[in-house]
Structure formats: structure tokens, C-alpha cells
N, C-alpha and C positions, 0 to 999 in steps of 0.2 A: 568436597569444598564448595559449598553453596553460598552464594551471596544474596542478600536481600536487596535486589535492584528493582526499580519500577519497571513495568512492562516496556519493552522496546517500542520506541515511537513508530517505527515502520510497521511493526506487527499490529499495534493498536489501530493504525490508520487503514491497513489492509483489512483488518477485521471489521472496521467500520464500513468500508466499501462493500465488503462481503455481506454484511447485515442489510445493506441497502439494495441488495440484489445483484451485485457485480460478482459473478461466480469465478472460482479458480480457473475453470475451463475457459471462460471469456478472457481472463487476465492472461492466460497462457497464449491464446490465439493472438491477442493484441500485441504481446511482447515478442511473439515468435519463438517461444520456448515451450518445453513440455509441462504438463500439469504437475509432474514431480518436481520440476524446478520451482514452480510457484509454491508448492508445499514447502520447499526448502526456504523460501523467503519467510513464510510464517514461522518455521521452526528456528531459523538462525537469525532472523532480523537483518539479513543482508540481501541487497539487490544490486544488479549492475546499473550503470548510468543509463544505458540504452533502454533497459526494461523500465526503469523508473520514469524516464521521459515518455515512453509509449503509454504506460498505464495512467500516468498523471494526465496526459493529453486526452486520452479516451474517457477518463472519468471527469474531466473538466475541472481539475484541481491543479494547484501548483506543485512542483517537485518538492519545495521546502515543506509544504503541508504534508505531502505523502510521506516524507522522511521523519515526520513527527515534530517539526518545528512549530512554534507558536506563531500563527499568522492570522491576519484579519479574516472576517467572513468572506470577503471578496475573493480570496485565494483558496479558501477551504470548501468543504462540503456544507452547503446551507441546510438549516434544520428541516426544511420542507422537501429536500431532495432524497 
């Protein structure tokens, strides 16, 4: 039973942060979780509020941006970052 859905917003944003050099290990340390938990975020597209707040703060982005919402450049990752 497979659905044709667009990529999960959180997964897309985590992937974008990862491509900019923000490793899964760093995300784990910042959020106070295991690297396996971070891999779970990428796999399931789900993250706790606490982890989302910690990662967004460390990355300098807003939680809505991290969760895949459409936000202005001021809240998201700027092209040169």
C-alpha cells in the first residue's frame, strides 16, 4: 500500500541542514538524543517538540521552517549558509 506523497517537510529540511554540514551526530548531541533517534527522524519524518526546538535553535532557523512550512528567508536557511 504505497502512496505517492511529496517528501515529508521535516525530512527535506533535515536533509538540507545535513547537506550544509550539520551532521546527524551534531543533531543528536544538540537534542540530547542518540544518533539512532536522529536517523529515526529522517526515516519517519517525526520529531519531538523538545528536539525540534533544540535543533532549530542551534541551526539558527525557526521551528516552522524545520517542520517544512513555507516561511520567509528571515526564518529559514539563507542561500549562502
